[in-house]
N, C-alpha and C positions, 0 to 999 in steps of 0.2 A: 896579304900574308900567305905564304905557302904552307900547305897542310903537312903536319909531321908524317903523314903516310906517303908523302911524294917519294921519299927514298925507297919505300917498299914497292911503290908502283914502278919504279925504275927496273925492278927485277923481272926475269922472264916469268916466274911463277907468282901469282897473286897469293897473298896470305888469306887465311880464313876470315880475318877481320875486314880485309879489303873487299872480299866477295860479299860479306855481310853488309858493309856500307852500300855497295852498289844495289844489293837486293832491297834495302829500305828505300832508297831513292826510286828504284823502279816501281815499287809498290805504290808510292804516291802518284807517279805518272800513270800507272795502270788505273788507279782509282779515278783520276781526272777523266780519262777517256772512257772508262766503264760508266761513269755517272752521266756523261753527256749522251751516250748511246741508249742506255736503258730507259730514260725517261720518255722518249719519243713513243714507244710501243705502249706505254702505260697511260698515255694522255686520254684516250677515250674512257677508260675506267675511272681515272681521276675526275673528269668532268661529270660523269654520271653520279658518282658518290657525293662529291662536294658541290654539285649543282653549278657548275662553272660554264660560262658562255665560251664560245670559240675564242673571242678576243682575250678573255681572261686566261684561257688555257695557253695562249701564245706566250704569256708572261711566266708561265712555269718553266718554259725553255729560255725565253729572253732574259729573265731575271738572272739566271746563271751566267749567260753570255755578257750582260751588262756589268756584273761585278767582276768577272774574269777579265774581259777585254779592257775595261775602263781603269783597272788599277795595276796592270802588269808593269808599266814603267815604274811606278812608285814601289811596287814589290821588289823589283830588280835592284833598285838603288838602296832600298832599305836593308837588303840582304848584305850589300857591300859595307854599309856603314854600321849597322848594329850587330853583325855577326851572322854568317849564313846558317850555322847550326841552330842558333837560338830562334831565328825567324822561321826556319823550316819546321822545327818542332812545335812552336806555338801555333802556327798556321794549321798544321796537321791536326792538333788538338781541336781547334775551332771547327775544322772540316768534320771531325768525328761527331761533335756535338750538334752541328747543323744537320747531319745525316739522321741522327736520332730524332731531332725535332721534326724534320720533314716526314718521318714515318708515323709520328704520333699526332700530328695536327688534325683539327677537325674543321678547318676553314680555309678557303682559297687564299685570302691575304697572308695568313700565316705560313702557308706552304710556299707562296711566292718569296716571302721574306727569308724563309730558310734557304731557298735556292740562291737568292742574292748573296747571302752570307757564305754559302758553299763556293760560289764563284769568286768571292772576295778572298777567301782563304786560299783557293787554288791559285789566285794571282800572286801569292807570296810563296807557296810551296814550289811552283813550277820554275821560276827563275832561281830561287834559292837552291833547289836540288840540282839543277843543271850547273850552276856555278860551283857547288861542292864538287861535282864530278870533274870539271875542268881545272880546279885548283888542287885536287887529289891525285889525278892521273896525269903523268907527265905528257906534254904535247908530242905527238907522233903516233906510233902504232898502238901503244897502250891506251892512250886516250881514245883513238879511233875505235878500238875494240869495245871500250866501256860505253861510248856514245852510241855505237851501233846497238848494243844490247838495250840500253836505256830507251832509245827512241822507238825500238821495236815493241816494247812493252805498251806504248800508246796505241799502236795499230792492234795488237793482240787484245788489249783491254776493250777497245772499241768493238772489235769483232765478237768477243765473248759477251759483251754487254747486250748486243742484239739478241744472242741466243738465250742468255739468261733472263732477259726481260720477257721474251716470249713464254718461257716456262714459269717464271714467278708471277707474272700478271694473271696467269690462269687461277692461281690461288688468291692473290691480293696485290693490288698495285703498291700497297704499303712496304711490301718486302722489297720492291726495287729501290725504294728510298732507304731502308734500313740496312741492306746488304753491305754498303761501303763502311758502315760504322765499325763493326768488329775487325774488318781488315785494317782500317786506319789506326784502331787502338793497338793492334798487335805490331804494326809498323812503328807507332809512337814508342812503345815499350822497347822494342829492338833498337830504335834510333837513339834513345837515351844512352844506351850501352855502347853502340857501335860508331855513331857518327863522329868524326874528328872534331875536336874543339877549334873554334876560329875566334880570333880576337876582333874586336871592333876596330874599324879603320881609324887610326890616330891622326894622320896628317890629311884630313879631308877638306880643309879650308872652310869649315862650317857646313851648316845644313841649308840646302836650297829650298827653303819653305815656299817662297813665291812660285818657283818653278814646279814644285810638287803639287801645289793647289791648282795652278792654271793647267799643268799637263794633265792631271787627273780629270779635271773638269772638262777639258777639251776631248779626251778619250771617251768619257762617260757620255757626253752629249753626242759625239759622233756615232757611237754604237747605238744609243737610243734612237737617234734620227733614222739611222738606216733600218733598224728593226721596225720602226713605226711607219716608214714611208710607204710600203705596199698597202697598208691599211688606210691611211689618211690621204694617200696620193703623192706621187713624186712632184708634181707641178703645184701642189697646194701651197698657200701662203705659209702655213705652219712649217712644212718641210724646207721650203726655200729660205726662210728666215733662220731655221735651225742650222742649215749648212753654212749660211753667212756667218752666224755666231761662231760656229766650229772654225771657220777660216780665220776670223778676228782672234779667237783664243790661241790658235796655233801660231799666228804671226807674233802675238805677245809672248808666247812660250819660247819661240825661237830667239826673240830678242833678249829675254831673260837669261836664257842658256848662254848667249854669247857674252854676257856681261858678268855672269856669276863666276865667282872663284872656285866654287864646288858644285858644278851643274848637276842636275838630275840625269841629263843625257849629254855627254860630251859630243857636241856635233862634229868634231874633228874625225870621229871614228867612221863617219859616213864618207870620208874622202877616199876610203879603200874601195876599189872596184869590186873585189870579192865580197866585201861587206854589203854593198848595195845589191849585188846580184843575189845574195843569200836572202836578203830581207824581201826583195821583189819576188824571188823564187818562192818563198814561203807563202806570201800572200796569194799568188796565183795558183800554186799547187794545191794548197788546202782549200781555197775558194772554188776551184773547178771541182774538186772531189765532193765537197759538201753539196754543191749544186747538182752533181750527178747522183749523189746518194738520195737526195730529196726526190728527184724525178724518177729514179729507179724504184724506190719504195712505193710511190704512187702508182706507178705502172703495174708492179707486181701485185699489190694489195687491192688498190681501188679499181683497176681495169681488168686484171686477170682473176681477182678473187682469191689470191694466195692468203694463207694465214700469216700471222706475224712470225710464227716459228718457221714456216716455210721460207718466207722472205729472209729471215736471218740466216738460215742455212744456205740460201743462195749466195750470200755475201761472204760465207765462211771461207771458201777457198782463198780469197784475197788475203784475209788475216792469217790463215794457216801458213801461206807461203812466206809471209813476212816473219812469223814466228820461227819457222824452220831455218831461215836464213840468218837469224839473229847473231849467232856466234861466228858466222863466216864474213859478215859484211866488213868488219874491221880490216881483215887481210885484203879484201877486194879494194877498199879505199887506199890502202898502203900501196898497192900495186899500180892502180890506174889514176888515182888522184880525184879530188872532188870536182874539179872543173870539167872533167870528161864524164863522170858518172852521173852528175845532175842533168845535163842535157839528154843523156841516154834514157834516164828515167822518165823525163818529160816526153820524149818521143814515144816510149812504151805507153804512156798515159794517153797521148793523142790517138795512137793507134786503137787503144781500147775504146775510147769514146766514139771514134769513127765507125768501129765495128758494131757498137751498140745501136747506132743509127738505124741498122737493118731490122730492128725489132718490128714485129707485127702482132696481130691479135692471137696468133697461134704459134708461139715461139718454140723452137727446138732447143732446149737448155744446153745441150752438148755443143750445138752449132754456134750459138751467139752468146748466151749469158755466161757460160763457164769460161770460155776463152777471154771474154772481157774481164772477168773477176781475176783470172790468173795474170793477165797483163797489168792490171791495177795493182795486185799484189807485188809483182816484180818492180813496178814503178815506185811504190811506197818503200820497199826494201832498199832501193838504190838512193832515192832522193832525200828522205827524212834524215837518216844518219849523216849524209853528206852535207846538208844544209846546216845542221848543228855544228859539224866539224869546221866547215868553211867560215861560219860566223864568229866562232870561238878561237880559232887558231891565231896566234900572234898577238892576242889581247892580254894586256897585264892582268895579274891576278885581281888587283883592286878594282877592275872594271868588268870582271866576268859576270857579276850579277846584273850590271847595267845592260851589257850586251845580250844576256839571256833574256831579260825582260823585254828588250827591244825585238828580239826574234819572236818570242811568243806573242807580243802584240801584233806583229805582222801577220802571224798565223790567224789570230782571232779576228782581227779587223778585216783581213782578207776574206775570211769565211763569212762574216756578217754582211759585208758590202756585195760580194759576188752572189751570195744566195739570194739577196733582196733583188738584185738585177735579174737573175734567172727567174724568180718568182713573178716579177713584173712583166717579163717578156711572155711567159706562159699564160698569164692572166690576159695580156693584151691580144695575144693570138687566139685565144678561145673564141669560138663562134657560138651563135645562138643554138646551133645544132648540137644537141647533147649525145649524139650517137658515139658508140665506142671509137670508131674510126676517126671522128672529129676530135675527140679528147686526145687520141694517140697522136694526131697531127700537132696538136698544141705542145705536147710533151716533146715531140721531135724538134720543134722550133727552139725549145729550151735546151735540148741536147746540143744543138748546133752552137748556141751561145757557150755552153760549157766546154765544147771542143775548141772554140776560138779563144777562150781564156787559157786553155792549156797550151795552144799554139803560141799565145803572147808569152807565156812563161818560157817556153822552149827557146823563142827568139832571144829573150833577155838573157838567159842563162848561157846560151850558145856563144854569146860575145866573149865569154871567158876563154874559149878555145883559142882565140887570136891573141891572147895576152902572153907575152914572153917575159921571162924573169931571168935575172942573172943567176946562174946555178950555184954560185958560192955565197949568195947573200945569207945572212944569218939573223936569228931573232933570239932575244933574251927570254927564256922560258920561265924562269923564276928569279926573284931578286937576288937570292943568294946561290942560285944554281949555276951550272956551266951553260956556256952558250952552245946551242944545239941548232942544227940546220932545221928549217921549217919544213914540215911534212909536205906541203904543197911543192916545195922547191926540190925535195929529194926525188920527186917523180917528174921526169921531163914531160912537157906538154907539147903536143905537135899541133900544128895548124890544121 
């Protein structure tokens, strides 16, 4: 169903209600990123007060990832079937309650449970929010502008989370858990008033219950296996059997989707080269960045002795650059097209990682760290909005939630897999010599892997530059709307 606001979106000037709708959706995306970044700095204080071991502390982070990454496919399709507005608001309410629970608990298991519930709720708000945007704003310049602002909120939330966590943890780690609650409640109240109503999909050929069960189980097991592999061993019987079980479940899932009249994921959508490049680009881009952030944080805090706040401020230029470019990126995408901007962004990321390989035990911030962060900020500003635009362009309204869930799944699974790989490489390259230089050398080995992941993403997404399209080809933007030329086709792509 096309939103009643679509006609308003077709105008040059957005109405106050349209801006309000976008702000509500941006608030939810901001909270997701804020929550992920804030908890890391608070872990030592949490472990001390709740008497948690290192392995138990890992699950404070992994519990969120497990719920988020494991249920995104189900969350995206649920938004299509049951109504995007309804799913978004219910999940946002659950997120607020879980935030309150996480700040008030007095035991590790309850805290981990609250984190899992927050991840689960985010698995429904993220694809529902993205699909509300793509069905509210007409495909083309207006949607590009909206998506550039929306995706920028994630980077801004992540950067602000690092700074806020450094400040709040000084008072109490519980404040880092409680902070998202009032923001979520305000967004919920505003959403009840502003979000466009969306009907349930009527002609959906039934509910794909087997696909939902098997697909969710496979994603949960995959994320669980990757998260646990560095601790139990990549070559252990448990890890190998888990990966085998994941492969079997995925094979069964594909078979179910091929036969289902109303599949959870319509596999035909992956026949598009743009779609495949967007999904693989999301995996490698986010995976490389998460690995970099992990190593850079260890380098600055554990090796150089910087405080949590100093480390957060070191990362701040990247987030600030993304935030400042938010309102401009839509016009940049309109002019150059996503197939050009994504490889350019990946190239910027590769240069940033290569520059950071020059770190030593006495770094000059202005010479190495600051340029790295600025290049990363430029890369995020170019790539994240472009990936969302490329993945959702040309997709029918009734499948926007499904594609949004698929893209977010690629982001989360890519982050989990590549972070685990980087961690394993650093651990394997560590020597018995615990000198600072030996530790730095092990970090540098991990940074080489991070750079290689970014290079892989660059090579994958650069294949889109060779793709030629008929300039007059058209796509149907809305069921009842006019036929409009696809945004990617309005911009000529050169070899």
